[in-house]
C-alpha positions in Angstrom: -116.5 110.3 -58.4 -118.9 107.4 -58.7 -122.2 106.9 -60.4 -124.2 104.0 -59.2 -127.5 102.2 -59.2 -129.1 100.1 -56.6 -127.6 96.6 -56.7 -129.4 93.4 -57.2 -127.6 90.9 -55.0 -129.3 87.9 -56.7 -127.3 88.4 -59.9 -123.6 87.5 -60.3 -121.4 90.5 -61.1 -119.2 91.0 -64.1 -116.9 94.1 -64.2 -116.1 95.8 -67.5 -113.0 98.1 -67.7 -113.3 100.7 -70.4 -116.9 101.7 -71.4 -116.2 103.3 -74.7 -117.4 101.9 -78.1 -116.4 98.3 -77.5 -117.0 98.3 -73.7 -120.5 99.6 -74.3 -121.3 96.6 -76.5 -119.8 94.2 -73.9 -121.8 95.8 -71.1 -125.0 95.3 -73.1 -124.1 91.6 -73.9 -123.2 90.8 -70.3 -126.5 92.3 -69.1 -128.4 90.4 -71.7 -126.8 87.2 -70.5 -128.3 87.9 -67.1 -125.4 89.4 -65.1 -125.1 92.5 -63.0 -122.7 94.8 -64.8 -120.0 97.0 -63.1 -118.8 99.5 -65.6 -115.5 101.4 -64.9 -114.0 104.2 -66.9 -111.9 107.3 -66.2 -114.2 109.3 -68.3 -117.4 110.3 -66.5 -119.2 110.9 -69.9 -118.9 107.1 -70.5 -121.8 106.8 -68.0 -124.2 107.8 -70.8 -123.0 105.0 -73.0 -123.4 102.6 -70.2 -126.8 103.7 -69.1 -128.2 103.5 -72.6 -127.9 99.7 -72.5 -127.8 98.9 -68.7 -130.7 101.0 -67.6 -132.4 99.3 -64.7 -131.3 99.7 -61.1 -131.2 96.0 -60.9 -128.9 95.6 -63.9 -125.7 97.5 -63.1 -123.5 100.2 -61.6 -121.1 102.6 -63.3 -118.0 104.1 -61.7 -116.1 107.1 -63.0 -112.8 106.5 -61.3 -109.1 106.8 -61.6 -106.8 103.9 -62.2 -105.8 104.1 -58.5 -109.4 104.0 -57.2 -110.6 100.9 -59.2 -108.6 98.5 -57.0 -110.4 99.6 -53.9 -113.8 99.6 -55.7 -113.5 96.0 -56.9 -111.7 94.5 -53.9 -113.7 96.1 -51.1 -117.1 96.8 -52.6 -117.9 94.8 -55.7 -115.9 91.5 -55.8 -117.0 90.5 -59.3 -117.0 86.9 -60.6 -114.9 87.9 -63.7 -113.3 91.1 -65.0 -113.3 92.0 -68.7 -110.8 94.5 -70.0 -111.7 96.4 -73.2 -108.9 98.9 -72.5 -106.1 99.8 -75.0 -103.3 97.3 -74.9 -100.9 99.7 -73.2 -103.3 99.9 -70.2 -104.2 96.2 -70.0 -101.2 94.6 -68.3 -101.5 96.6 -65.0 -105.2 95.7 -64.8 -104.6 92.1 -65.6 -101.8 91.8 -62.9 -104.1 93.4 -60.4 -106.9 90.9 -61.2 -104.5 88.0 -61.0 -103.1 89.1 -57.6 -106.6 89.7 -56.3 -107.9 86.3 -57.3 -110.3 87.5 -60.0 -111.1 85.6 -63.1 -109.9 87.8 -66.0 -110.2 88.1 -69.8 -109.3 90.8 -72.4 -109.5 91.6 -76.1 -105.8 91.5 -76.6 -104.2 93.8 -79.2 -100.5 93.2 -78.8 -98.8 89.8 -78.7 -96.0 90.9 -76.3 -98.5 92.3 -73.8 -100.6 89.1 -73.9 -97.4 87.1 -73.4 -96.4 89.1 -70.4 -99.9 88.6 -68.9 -99.9 84.9 -69.5 -96.3 84.5 -68.1 -97.4 86.4 -64.9 -100.5 84.2 -64.6 -98.5 81.0 -64.8 -96.8 81.8 -61.5 -99.5 83.8 -59.7 -103.0 83.0 -60.9 -105.5 81.3 -58.6 -108.4 81.6 -61.0 -108.6 81.2 -64.8 -107.5 84.0 -67.1 -107.7 84.3 -70.9 -106.2 86.9 -73.2 -106.9 87.7 -76.9 -110.6 87.0 -76.8 -112.4 89.2 -79.3 -112.9 88.6 -83.0 -109.5 87.9 -84.4 -107.9 86.8 -82.2 -110.9 85.2 -80.4 -114.0 84.0 -82.2 -112.2 82.8 -85.4 -109.7 80.8 -83.3 -112.5 79.1 -81.3 -114.1 78.1 -84.6 -110.8 76.7 -85.9 -110.5 74.5 -82.7 -114.0 73.2 -83.3 -113.1 72.3 -86.9 -110.2 70.3 -85.6 -112.5 68.5 -83.1 -115.0 67.7 -85.8 -112.5 66.0 -88.0 -111.7 63.4 -85.3 -108.1 62.7 -86.5 -104.9 64.1 -87.7 -105.5 67.6 -89.0 -103.1 68.8 -91.7 -104.1 72.4 -92.5 -105.9 75.2 -90.6 -106.9 78.5 -92.2 -108.4 81.5 -90.4 -109.6 84.6 -92.2 -111.6 87.7 -91.0 -112.6 90.9 -92.7 -114.3 94.0 -91.3 -115.5 96.0 -94.2 -117.9 98.8 -95.3 -121.3 97.4 -96.3 -121.0 98.4 -99.9 -119.0 97.5 -103.0 -118.8 100.8 -104.9 -115.1 101.4 -105.6 -115.9 105.0 -106.5 -116.3 105.7 -102.7 -112.4 105.6 -102.4 -109.6 103.8 -104.1 -108.8 101.7 -101.0 -112.3 100.3 -101.0 -112.3 100.4 -97.3 -114.0 102.2 -94.4 -112.7 102.4 -90.8 -114.5 100.0 -88.5 -112.0 100.0 -85.6 -108.7 101.5 -84.4 -106.7 102.9 -87.3 -103.5 102.5 -85.2 -104.2 98.9 -84.7 -105.0 98.4 -88.4 -101.7 99.9 -89.5 -99.8 97.8 -87.0 -101.4 94.7 -88.4 -100.2 95.6 -91.9 -96.7 96.6 -90.8 -95.8 93.9 -88.3 -94.3 90.5 -89.1 -96.6 87.5 -88.8 -96.0 84.0 -87.4 -97.4 81.1 -89.5 -97.0 77.4 -89.4 -95.6 76.0 -92.6 -94.7 72.3 -93.1 -94.7 71.8 -89.3 -92.3 74.6 -88.6 -92.8 78.1 -87.3 -92.0 80.8 -89.9 -91.9 84.6 -89.8 -93.4 86.3 -92.8 -94.0 90.0 -93.5 -97.5 91.5 -93.1 -99.4 91.9 -96.4 -97.7 88.9 -98.0 -99.4 85.6 -99.0 -101.9 87.3 -101.3 -104.7 85.0 -102.6 -108.2 85.1 -103.9 -110.9 83.6 -101.6 -114.4 82.8 -102.5 -117.2 82.6 -99.9 -120.9 82.0 -100.0 -121.4 85.2 -98.0 -119.0 87.5 -99.8 -118.3 86.3 -103.4 -114.6 86.7 -104.3 -112.2 88.7 -102.1 -108.5 88.9 -101.5 -106.8 87.6 -98.4 -103.3 88.3 -97.0 -101.3 87.8 -93.9 -101.7 90.4 -91.1 -100.3 90.1 -87.5 -102.1 89.4 -84.3 -105.1 87.3 -85.5 -103.6 83.9 -85.0 -102.5 84.6 -81.4 -101.5 81.4 -79.6 -103.3 79.2 -82.1 -100.2 78.7 -84.2 -98.2 77.0 -81.4 -101.2 75.0 -80.1 -101.8 73.7 -83.7 -98.1 72.9 -84.0 -98.3 70.9 -80.7 -101.3 69.1 -82.2 -99.3 68.0 -85.2 -100.9 70.4 -87.8 -98.6 71.1 -90.7 -99.9 74.4 -91.9 -101.8 77.1 -90.0 -102.2 80.8 -90.8 -104.4 83.9 -90.2 -105.3 86.3 -93.1 -107.3 89.4 -93.4 -110.1 89.6 -96.0 -110.5 92.7 -98.1 -112.2 93.8 -101.3 -109.8 93.2 -104.3 -107.1 95.8 -104.9 -106.8 97.0 -101.3 -103.6 95.2 -100.5 -101.6 96.5 -103.4 -102.3 100.1 -102.7 -101.6 99.8 -98.9 -98.4 97.9 -99.6 -97.3 100.6 -102.0 -97.9 103.3 -99.4 -96.2 101.5 -96.6 -93.4 99.7 -98.4 -92.6 101.7 -101.5 -93.5 105.2 -100.3 -92.3 104.5 -96.7 -94.9 106.7 -95.2 -94.9 107.2 -91.5 -97.8 106.2 -89.2 -99.2 109.7 -88.9 -99.4 110.1 -92.6 -101.1 106.7 -93.0 -103.6 107.5 -90.3 -104.5 110.8 -92.2 -104.9 108.8 -95.4 -107.3 106.3 -93.9 -109.2 108.9 -91.8 -109.6 111.5 -94.5 -109.6 109.2 -97.6 -111.8 106.4 -96.2 -113.5 107.7 -93.1 -115.5 105.9 -90.5 -118.4 103.8 -91.8 -122.0 103.9 -90.6 -122.8 100.5 -92.0 -120.3 97.7 -91.8 -120.2 93.9 -92.1 -117.8 91.3 -90.7 -117.0 88.0 -92.5 -115.4 85.1 -90.7 -113.9 81.9 -92.3 -112.5 79.0 -90.4 -111.3 75.9 -92.2 -109.6 72.7 -91.2 -108.5 69.9 -93.5 -107.6 66.3 -92.8 -106.6 64.3 -95.9 -109.5 64.6 -98.3 -111.9 65.8 -95.6 -112.5 69.5 -95.1 -114.5 71.3 -92.4 -115.4 74.9 -93.2 -117.6 77.4 -91.4 -118.4 80.9 -92.5 -120.1 83.7 -90.6 -121.5 87.0 -91.8 -122.4 89.7 -89.3 -124.1 93.0 -90.2 -124.5 96.2 -88.4 -127.9 97.3 -86.9 -129.4 100.3 -85.2 -127.7 99.5 -81.9 -124.2 98.3 -82.8 -121.8 98.1 -85.7 -120.9 94.6 -87.0 -117.4 95.0 -85.6 -118.8 95.8 -82.2 -121.0 92.7 -82.2 -118.4 90.4 -83.7 -115.8 91.5 -81.1 -117.9 92.1 -77.9 -120.3 89.1 -78.1 -117.6 86.4 -78.2 -115.7 87.7 -75.2 -119.0 88.1 -73.3 -120.0 84.6 -74.2 -116.8 83.2 -72.7 -116.8 85.6 -69.8 -120.2 84.3 -68.8 -118.9 80.7 -68.7 -115.9 81.9 -66.6 -118.3 83.6 -64.2 -120.2 80.4 -63.7 -116.9 78.6 -62.7 -116.9 76.4 -65.8 -113.1 76.5 -66.0 -112.2 76.7 -62.3 -111.3 73.0 -61.7 -110.6 71.7 -65.1 -109.0 68.4 -64.6 -108.2 65.3 -66.7 -109.0 62.3 -64.6 -106.9 59.2 -65.0 -107.1 55.8 -63.2 -105.2 56.7 -60.1 -104.3 60.4 -60.6 -105.4 63.6 -62.4 -103.8 66.3 -64.3 -104.9 69.9 -63.5 -104.8 72.2 -66.4 -103.1 75.6 -66.5 -105.1 78.6 -65.3 -104.1 80.2 -68.6 -107.1 79.2 -70.8 -106.6 78.4 -74.5 -109.1 78.4 -77.4 -109.2 74.6 -77.2 -110.5 74.8 -73.6 -113.7 76.6 -74.7 -116.8 74.2 -74.7 -118.1 75.1 -78.1 -121.7 74.1 -77.5 -122.0 76.3 -74.4 -120.1 79.1 -76.1 -122.4 78.9 -79.1 -125.5 78.9 -76.9 -124.5 82.2 -75.3 -123.7 83.7 -78.8 -127.1 82.7 -80.1 -128.8 84.5 -77.2 -126.7 87.6 -78.0 -127.4 87.6 -81.7 -131.2 87.1 -81.2 -133.2 90.3 -81.1 
């Protein structure tokens, strides 16, 4: 069954798979950037989310369709300039491979390193158009900021640090001992705490346990917090930084002080299973109405340090986590839709090197990316 509006052929089309909480914010952002939005979801009720932000008949179409039907819809009827997946990681690979085989530009929010690796491996052999995985907040926005820091230092970079925290917009520890409120998937949160993490230390790749590397971090936007290793946020930045010659690179999660010790006690010492942990977070912390996201990216070369902080707060439309995740992928997807990365070549005197269709964070033109972000964060 399909819901649709009258199409405006003058606008370029962008398809969004999965129009739930994050997909709704992406649909809004893509529409605000001036594109015709094609929303696809297996749940017909998602049309209400979509129509709330993509109202006009000239702005978009929503399809409630099965996974089998979306291939015909996109290939025969819509032919979008780029496809964005905000689906759970276990559904992403099949959509990505379809887009690659169909010659569509493609990007996603990531969520699992092995799934992203499978998609990128498939793209190396089959992609005709650019694709990019792991393009949300962390991984995503913070990694793009780290790349900009390396560019700004104009030389050998020794250390790169990336830190992100999605937190309730209050500091009252009496709310709950964990001093936390749920701002995104609880399953994903627990996986980040449990899983091993890859860091770059003294020029070598090293595996460390999640929740290790505890330190205090002070920021102009958040005072003093704690930071510790969690998985996923670094994505392919670790290897690209190693190839650049960076000695140390890591990703850490920011939390209010005391959070890490309690969670580590529950996971490591008590050996609680995922179901029990989900109950603790859901019943003990709950979902927050007001949240904020803090981003820190830092690069150091000798005695020179480049550091940038971002603070995003929720508003009446979206949570801070929605904005900080949906807006960056939309900003890059818009550049993809314009063909910015289609023929990326390094011209030499008598030959050129054509870059891989697998885009990396270093490929993102920061000024153009930032221009799109500024549009999205402007009311």
